[in-house]
C-alpha positions as CSV (number, residue, x, y, z in Angstrom):
1,M,86.2,12.4,157.3
2,G,83.8,12.9,160.1
3,V,83.9,13.6,163.9
4,I,81.9,12.1,166.8
5,V,82.1,13.7,170.2
6,G,81.3,12.2,173.6
7,K,82.4,12.0,177.2
8,S,85.9,10.7,177.9
9,I,86.0,7.9,180.5
10,F,89.7,6.8,180.3
11,P,92.3,8.9,178.6
12,G,94.3,7.8,175.5
13,I,94.9,8.3,171.8
14,V,94.4,5.3,169.6
15,I,94.6,4.8,165.8
16,G,93.0,1.6,164.8
17,Q,90.4,-0.5,163.0
18,P,86.8,-0.3,164.3
19,Y,84.8,-3.4,165.2
20,I,81.1,-2.6,164.9
21,E,79.1,-4.7,167.2
22,R,75.4,-4.6,166.3
23,K,74.5,-6.5,169.3
24,K,72.3,-9.4,168.5
25,K,69.4,-10.1,170.8
26,I,69.5,-13.7,172.2
27,D,66.9,-15.6,170.3
28,I,64.5,-16.7,173.0
29,E,61.8,-19.2,172.1
30,N,58.6,-19.2,174.1
31,Y,57.0,-22.6,174.5
32,K,54.9,-24.6,176.9
33,I,56.3,-27.2,179.2
34,S,54.2,-30.3,180.0
35,S,53.0,-30.4,183.6
36,D,55.2,-33.5,184.4
37,K,58.3,-31.6,183.2
38,I,57.8,-28.4,185.3
39,D,60.1,-29.5,188.1
40,E,62.7,-30.5,185.6
41,E,62.5,-27.1,183.9
42,I,62.9,-25.4,187.3
43,E,66.0,-27.5,188.0
44,R,67.3,-26.5,184.5
45,F,66.9,-22.9,185.5
46,L,68.6,-23.4,188.9
47,G,71.5,-25.1,187.1
48,A,71.9,-22.1,184.8
49,V,72.0,-19.8,187.8
50,Q,74.7,-21.9,189.4
51,K,76.7,-21.9,186.2
52,A,76.4,-18.1,186.0
53,K,77.6,-17.8,189.6
54,S,80.5,-20.2,188.9
55,D,81.5,-18.3,185.8
56,I,81.5,-14.9,187.7
57,K,83.5,-16.4,190.6
58,Q,86.1,-17.8,188.1
59,I,86.5,-14.5,186.4
60,K,86.8,-12.8,189.8
61,S,89.4,-15.2,190.9
62,N,91.5,-14.7,187.7
63,L,91.2,-10.9,188.0
64,E,92.4,-10.7,191.6
65,G,95.7,-8.8,191.7
66,R,95.0,-7.3,188.2
67,I,92.3,-4.8,189.2
68,S,91.5,-3.3,192.6
69,K,89.4,-5.0,195.2
70,E,86.9,-2.1,195.0
71,D,86.4,-2.7,191.3
72,L,86.0,-6.4,191.8
73,Q,83.0,-5.6,194.1
74,I,81.0,-5.2,190.9
75,L,81.2,-9.0,190.5
76,T,80.4,-9.6,194.1
77,V,77.2,-7.6,193.6
78,H,76.2,-9.7,190.7
79,I,76.8,-12.9,192.7
80,M,74.6,-11.5,195.5
81,M,71.9,-10.7,193.0
82,L,72.0,-14.2,191.6
83,D,71.4,-15.4,195.2
84,D,68.5,-13.0,195.7
85,P,65.6,-15.2,197.0
86,Q,62.9,-12.9,195.6
87,F,64.3,-12.9,192.1
88,I,64.8,-16.7,192.1
89,T,61.4,-17.3,193.6
90,D,59.6,-15.1,191.1
91,I,61.1,-17.0,188.2
92,K,60.3,-20.4,189.8
93,K,56.7,-19.3,190.4
94,G,56.5,-18.0,186.8
95,I,57.6,-21.4,185.4
96,K,55.0,-23.2,187.5
97,K,52.1,-20.8,186.9
98,E,52.6,-20.1,183.2
99,G,54.0,-23.5,182.3
100,N,56.5,-21.8,180.0
101,N,60.2,-22.5,179.4
102,A,62.8,-21.0,181.7
103,E,64.4,-18.6,179.2
104,S,61.1,-16.8,178.5
105,V,60.2,-16.5,182.2
106,V,63.7,-15.2,183.1
107,K,63.3,-12.6,180.4
108,K,59.7,-11.6,181.5
109,V,60.6,-11.4,185.2
110,S,63.8,-9.5,184.7
111,N,62.1,-7.0,182.3
112,K,59.6,-6.3,185.1
113,Y,62.4,-5.5,187.5
114,I,64.3,-3.5,184.9
115,E,61.3,-1.3,184.0
116,M,60.6,-0.7,187.7
117,F,64.1,0.5,188.5
118,E,64.4,2.5,185.3
119,K,61.4,4.6,186.3
120,I,63.3,5.8,189.4
121,A,65.3,9.0,188.8
122,D,68.1,8.1,191.2
123,P,71.2,6.9,189.1
124,I,71.8,4.1,191.7
125,Y,68.5,2.5,190.7
126,K,69.2,2.9,187.0
127,Q,72.5,1.1,187.6
128,R,70.6,-1.6,189.4
129,A,68.4,-2.0,186.3
130,L,71.6,-2.6,184.2
131,D,72.9,-5.1,186.8
132,I,69.6,-7.1,186.5
133,K,69.9,-7.0,182.7
134,D,73.4,-8.3,183.0
135,I,72.7,-11.2,185.3
136,S,69.5,-12.2,183.4
137,E,71.5,-12.3,180.1
138,R,74.1,-14.5,181.8
139,I,71.4,-16.9,183.0
140,I,69.8,-17.0,179.5
141,M,73.2,-17.6,177.8
142,S,73.8,-20.5,180.2
143,L,70.3,-21.9,179.3
144,T,70.8,-21.5,175.6
145,S,74.6,-22.2,175.5
146,E,75.2,-19.0,173.5
147,E,78.6,-18.0,174.8
148,G,82.0,-17.1,173.4
149,V,83.9,-14.0,172.1
150,D,84.7,-13.3,168.4
151,S,88.5,-13.5,168.0
152,N,88.3,-10.9,165.3
153,L,87.8,-8.3,168.1
154,D,91.4,-8.6,169.1
155,G,93.4,-5.4,168.7
156,K,90.3,-3.5,167.5
157,I,88.4,-0.5,168.8
158,L,84.9,-1.8,169.8
159,V,81.9,0.3,168.7
160,I,78.8,-0.8,170.5
161,R,75.5,0.7,171.7
162,E,75.9,-0.7,175.3
163,L,78.5,-2.9,176.9
164,L,77.6,-4.8,180.1
165,P,80.2,-5.4,182.8
166,S,80.1,-9.2,182.3
167,E,80.6,-8.8,178.5
168,L,83.7,-6.6,179.1
169,L,85.1,-9.0,181.6
170,K,84.5,-11.9,179.3
171,I,86.4,-10.2,176.6
172,Y,89.3,-9.4,178.9
173,Y,89.3,-12.8,180.5
174,S,89.4,-14.5,177.1
175,G,92.8,-12.8,176.4
176,I,91.4,-10.5,173.7
177,K,92.9,-7.0,173.8
178,L,90.6,-4.0,173.2
179,N,92.5,-1.0,172.0
180,G,89.5,1.2,172.7
181,I,85.7,1.4,173.3
182,I,83.1,3.7,171.8
183,M,79.6,3.5,173.3
184,E,76.4,5.2,172.6
185,Y,75.2,4.6,176.1
186,M,76.1,7.4,178.5
187,G,76.9,6.4,182.1
188,E,80.2,7.7,183.4
189,T,79.5,6.3,186.9
190,S,78.3,2.9,185.6
191,H,80.0,-0.3,186.4
192,T,81.2,-0.6,182.8
193,A,82.8,2.9,183.1
194,I,84.5,1.9,186.3
195,L,85.9,-1.3,184.8
196,T,87.2,0.5,181.6
197,K,89.2,2.8,183.9
198,A,90.4,-0.2,186.0
199,L,91.5,-2.0,182.8
200,E,92.9,1.2,181.3
201,I,91.0,1.0,178.0
202,P,90.6,4.4,176.3
203,T,86.8,4.8,176.3
204,L,84.3,7.3,174.9
205,M,80.6,7.3,176.0
206,G,77.7,9.2,174.6
207,G,78.3,9.1,170.9
208,N,75.1,9.7,168.9
209,D,73.6,7.4,166.2
210,I,76.8,5.3,166.0
211,F,75.3,2.8,163.6
212,S,74.5,5.4,161.0
213,V,78.1,6.4,160.8
214,D,80.5,5.5,157.9
215,W,83.3,4.2,160.1
216,G,85.7,3.2,157.3
217,D,88.7,1.0,157.8
218,Q,90.6,3.3,160.2
219,I,89.6,5.7,163.0
220,I,91.2,7.9,165.6
221,L,89.9,7.7,169.2
222,D,91.1,10.7,171.3
223,T,90.0,10.7,175.0
224,T,92.8,12.9,176.4
225,S,90.4,15.8,177.2
226,M,87.0,15.8,179.0
227,E,85.2,16.0,175.7
228,G,86.5,13.0,173.7
229,K,86.2,12.6,170.0
230,V,86.4,10.0,167.2
231,V,87.6,10.9,163.8
232,T,86.3,8.6,161.1
233,N,88.1,8.0,157.8
234,P,91.0,10.3,158.7
235,D,93.1,11.7,155.9
236,T,96.9,11.5,155.9
237,K,97.4,15.0,157.3
238,T,95.1,14.2,160.3
239,L,96.8,10.8,160.9
240,N,100.3,12.5,160.9
241,R,99.0,15.1,163.4
242,C,97.5,12.4,165.6
243,E,100.9,10.5,165.7
244,E,102.5,13.8,166.9
245,D,99.8,14.2,169.5
246,K,100.3,10.5,170.6
247,N,104.0,11.1,171.1
248,R,103.4,14.3,173.1
249,Y,100.8,12.6,175.3
250,R,103.1,9.6,175.8
251,N,106.0,11.8,176.9
252,K,103.6,13.7,179.2
253,I,102.5,10.5,180.9
254,K,106.1,9.4,181.2
255,E,107.1,12.6,182.9
256,I,104.2,12.2,185.4
257,E,105.1,8.6,186.1
258,E,108.7,9.6,186.9
259,T,107.5,12.1,189.5
260,I,105.2,9.7,191.3
261,D,107.7,8.5,194.0
262,K,109.4,11.9,194.4
263,E,109.0,14.1,197.4
264,T,106.8,17.2,197.0
265,V,109.1,20.1,197.9
266,T,108.8,23.8,197.2
267,L,111.7,25.7,195.5
268,D,112.8,27.0,199.0
269,G,113.0,23.5,200.4
270,E,109.6,23.3,202.2
271,R,108.2,19.7,202.2
272,V,104.5,19.6,201.2
273,Y,102.4,16.6,202.3
274,L,99.5,15.6,200.0
275,H,96.5,13.8,201.5
276,L,93.5,12.3,199.7
């Protein structure tokens, strides 16, 4: 039995089976395009951009009413980035100048932008680097046709180094239910963190060396306090105690929900108004 600690993003207590996602890098070939095929390769790239935008718009449309308009702005930002003339022009120029395939040029140009933003200390720019990584992977997936979600993920607790917003939304949109998420990457104000809260998925960020852990067949994810924890290979005693904690937490949430629409009144009858 072992314990991993991290930052709780959305509260909950979950007992379940871990799904270890050792994220595979998309296999990108780097090859030359004959001069008479350059325009065709640029059109192939532009078609992939349009497909990426269409996919995001479709996901956004299907999520309307399920999550808040503010949280859906994350997708609007990604659509705007896919429309960014500088980003698109740099890739088109790269294909023409280098005579290489679109996938390799998208990767090269996006890495240049990612490295530039990652050097800036401001967390807003670090988030922008993740956004560029997200949209560039979308474009490359459209170019290579490497898409889809593993159905074995359904009902599991996802263990992953880093989960991009588009990946989380693709999982959600495909109808697969995540019981929890454990991430090595730490970014409590990131778009992924915002979405896990919106989708109400118990999430822990900041776990160290997650791929060196013996996860076993069953784990406990507890994010009910600021410092969340994961218990791997829990024994029977720990599992029984966790079930008791789950029931107490469930009753506590039920009590809170029952008071949501009640007036706030002191014991002597004085009405108190709460403002955000």
